[in-house]
N, C-alpha and C positions, 0 to 999 in steps of 0.2 A: 939474828934475834938480839934484842936489847938486853942490857944487864938487868933491868927491872923485870922483863919477861922471864929471863932465866931464873931469877930469884923467886918470883911469884910461883912459877911452875914447880920449883924445888920445894916450896912451902906446901903446895898441894900434895905432893908425894909424901912428904914427911908427916903430914897429918895422920897417915895410916899407921905410923909406928906407935905402938902402945906407950903411953906416957908423954908423947911429944906435945900434944895440945896443952896439957897441964903445965909442962915446962915452958912452952912458948908464952902462955898467958902470964906466968910468973915473971918472966924477964922482959917481954916485949909488949904485952897487952895489959898493962896495969890499969886499974880503974882510976878514973879522974872525975869523981862525982861533981867537983866544983866547976868542971869545964863542960858539963852537959848543956846542950842547947835545945830549945824548943823553937823550931823554925817552920813556918807555914804548915803547922799542924803535925809535924814529924819530930819526934824526940831523937836527937843525935847524942850518942854517948860522949862525944867530944867534937870540937869544931874542925878537925883536920881531915880532909878528904883528898882523893886522887882524881885529877882530870882524866878524860878519856884520851890517853896518849898512845895507846897501843892499837894495832890494826884489829886484833881479835881479843879485846880486853874481857869480853864476856866469858872466855875460857878460864880466866884467872880470878874470878870473883872470890873464891875461898882463899886464894893466895894473897889477894890484896888485904883481906881481913887479917890474915896471919902477919902481914907486915905492919899492922897497927892502925890502918886507916878506918874511919868510921863510915865513909861513903865513897862511892866511885861512880864515874860516868861511863856509858857505853854508846858508841856510834855504831848502830847495827849494820852488819854486812848481809847476814842471812837471818831473816826474821824468825824462822823456825828454830834455828840454833840458839838465838838469843832468848827466845821464849822458854826453851828447854832448860837452858842454864839458869835463868832467873827463877824458874819454878822449882828447880832442884837445888837451890842454894842450901848448903849445910851450915853456913856461917851466918852471923848476924849482920853482915855488911848491908848497908842501905845503898841501893843502886838506882840511878836515873838513866833514862834513855835520851840521847841528844838527837834532835830532829833537824836535818839539814836538807836544803834543796840540791846542793852540790852543783854539778854541771848540767842539770836538766833545764829544759825550757820552763817558763813561768808556770804554765799549766801542768806540765809533768812534775815539776817540783811541788806544786800544791797537792796533787794527787798522791805523790810519794809520801809527803809529810802526814797527810790525813790517814792514809792507809796504814803506815807504820804505827802511828798513834793508836788507831783503832785496834790493830792486831796485838799490840803489846800492852794495852791499857791494863789488863788484869795482872800483868807480871811485874811491871816497873813500880817503884815507889813514888817517883815523880818524873816530870818531863822537862826538858830544856829545849827551847826553840832558838836556833842560832839565826838572828836577824841581821847579821853582818852582811856586807855585800857579797853575793855569790854569783857565779857565772849565769845561772838561770834566772836570777832576780837582781841583775846588776843595775837596774834603773831605780833602786830604792832610794828616793830622795825625800820620802815622807812616810810616816807610819801607815798611811792609807795604802801603800804598796803591799803591806803585810796584813792589813786589817781583815780582809776577807778570810785569809787562812786562819788567823788567830780567832776570829769570831766563830769559824766553823769548829775549831777545836774546843772552844768554850761551850758551844752549844752541844757538841757531842758528849762532853763531860756530864751533862745533865741526864744523859740516858743510862749512866752507870750507877750502881748502888753505892759504890765506894768512891769518895772524893780523892782525886789525885792532883797535887799541885802542878801548875804550869809556870815555868820561869822563862825569862828571855835572856839570851846572851848578847850583851851590848858591847860596843867598841869605842875606844877613845878617838877613833877616826871620824866618828859622827859629829856633826856640828852641835854646839851647845843648844841651839834652837830645836834641832831634830831630837836631841837627847831629852829635852824637857817635854816635847810632845809625846815621845815614847813613854816617859814616866807618867804623864797625865793620862794617857790611854791605859796604862797598866793599872793605875789607881782606880779608874772609873769602870774598867771592864771586868775585873776579877782576876787579872794576872797576879800570881802569888809572890813574885820576887824577881830579881835579876842577878845575873852573874856579871861582874864588872872587873876588868883587869886594871890593876894599879891603884895605889893609895889615893891619888888625886881624884880619879873617877869614883871610887868608893865613897870618898868624902863628899863629893858633889851630889851623888845620888841620895846619900843620907841627909844632906842639908836640904835639898830640894823637896824631898818627900817627908821631911821632918821625922824620919825614922819609921814611917808607916809601911814602907816596902822593904822586906828583908833582902839583904845583899850577901851574896857569896863573893868574897874577894879572891881574885885569881891573878895570874901573871907569874913572872919569874920570882921564885922564892929561893934565895941563896943562903939564908940563915934563919934561925928562929926569930930574929928581930924583924925580918920582913913579914913573917906571918903575924907577929904581934902588932906591927904597924897597920896592917890591913884591918885587924880586929879593932884597934884603937880608933881607926878612921870611921868605923861604923858597921863593918862587916859582921855578920852573925856566924859565918863559917868561912873557911878558906880551903881552896883546893890547890894542891901542889901539881904544877904542870912541868916545871923545869927548874933547874937551879941546884938544890941539894942533890948530890950523886944518888941516883936511884938504886945503884947496886948495894948501897949501905942499908942494912936491915933496920937500922935505928933511926931512919929519917923522921918518921912520925913521932917516935919516942923522944927524940931530941927536942922537937918543937913543943911537945906536950910538957916535958920536964921544964922547959923554959917558961911556958905559960903558967904552970903550977907554981913556979918559983921565979918571979920576975927578976930577982937579983942574979939569976944564972943565965940571962939572955946574952950569950956570947957568940 
């Protein structure tokens, strides 16, 4: 079990102690009204989230909230468990579901993504489709290799009363030409944003789309300056995946304090 997993589970247990939640909010969940973000129709209390780094992160939703993150991602293992955890959230954490083909064949991957999306639509706040090369879809040399899946998700969304944003997770390994075609498709089709790792890629997405496509900056964040650099490059949110030690409860707090007070970015 990772340090983050142990810490988040500890936070879930401590929430039941009288007075703990008030104490936790006082010291670790301070309000940062100047850092609130409105991205793809969702209001985030601040821009710092946690990438889906754990095998069963859905079990730790309330714990992630107690650690100070405004959003987190989940890669579902068991759809029923994920649906139950999302529907029974006691915290205000915003949660997205990441859709991956993994090691399935192309057709199996398509069915898995569409099925997961359909069954969890009512429970997640938004969805992220990982369009990086995967074993089941390793021939992706053009956005057309993903177009049928994405078009099906976009059409399915029309069947639901509530609008849920769909984002794409992109990679710096994709060529500039392919990247631009992905961004063109996103702007024309109704894709709501992208998750991009690294300052250079965030900056290129922002430049190419002229800021019309919201970006979540991802990648190794080893200091508050790294988070600030992603935001300065054009990201509207950042998600911590690695870097700052996850066993430290003040990870999100350190970043937010630095963003609130630029002179303290150390």
